[in-house]
N, C-alpha and C positions, 0 to 999 in steps of 0.2 A: 796143326797144320791147316792153313786156310785154303780151301779148295773152291774152285771155280764151280759155280752151277750150271748145269748144261741140259738143253731141251734137245732130243735127237729126232730128226725128221728122216723117215726111211720109205722107200718103196719097196721093202723087203719081199723075197719070193719071186722076183722077176729073174734075179741071177744070185749068184753065191756071195758077192761081194759085201752087201748088206748083212748078211749072216756073220762074216768073219768081223767086220767093224763093230757090230753090236757086242758080241761075244768079248772082243778085246776091251771095248770100253766097259763093260761089266766087270771083267777080270781085273782091270786097273783101278777099281774101286774110286771112278770118278762120281762126283755128286750128281746124278742123272736126276732130274726133277720131272720129266717127263718124256715119253716117246710117242711120237705123232707117226702115223701110218698114213699113207697118200697113194694116189693113183690106182684106179680100176681095183676091184675086188678087195676093197679096204677091210671088210669084216674077216674075210679068209687072213689076211696080211696080218691083222690084229691078234688072229689066234695064233699064228706062228710066233709072234712076239711074245704073247702070253706063254706059250710053251717053253721058249728059251729062257724067260724069266723064272718059271717055275724050276726047270732044271738046274737053274744057278742060284735058286734060293734067293731071288731078288723080287718077290711078288709085292713089294710095297711101293713100287714105280708104277704111277698111272700111264694108261695107254689112251691117246685121244685118236679116235676113228675120223679121218676126213671124209669127204665126201666121195663118191665112187667115182666121178671124173673132175677131181678139182685142180688137177695139174693139165693144162692145155697148152701146148706149144705150137 
């Protein structure tokens, strides 16, 4: 089966929706090539993503940590 390759960008940790979306993507076995965490306290957010990846045995997916204030509206 030919799967699309996906990069996920997330501001996980601000509310619950990003956690649900990430877990769903991981459970659907989508070919995730990278997870990028953004917007304020990115090191903590990367830790959250790493914990989810560990729990779901998907530790082969790299995590990119964006700058602390990389999204300015």
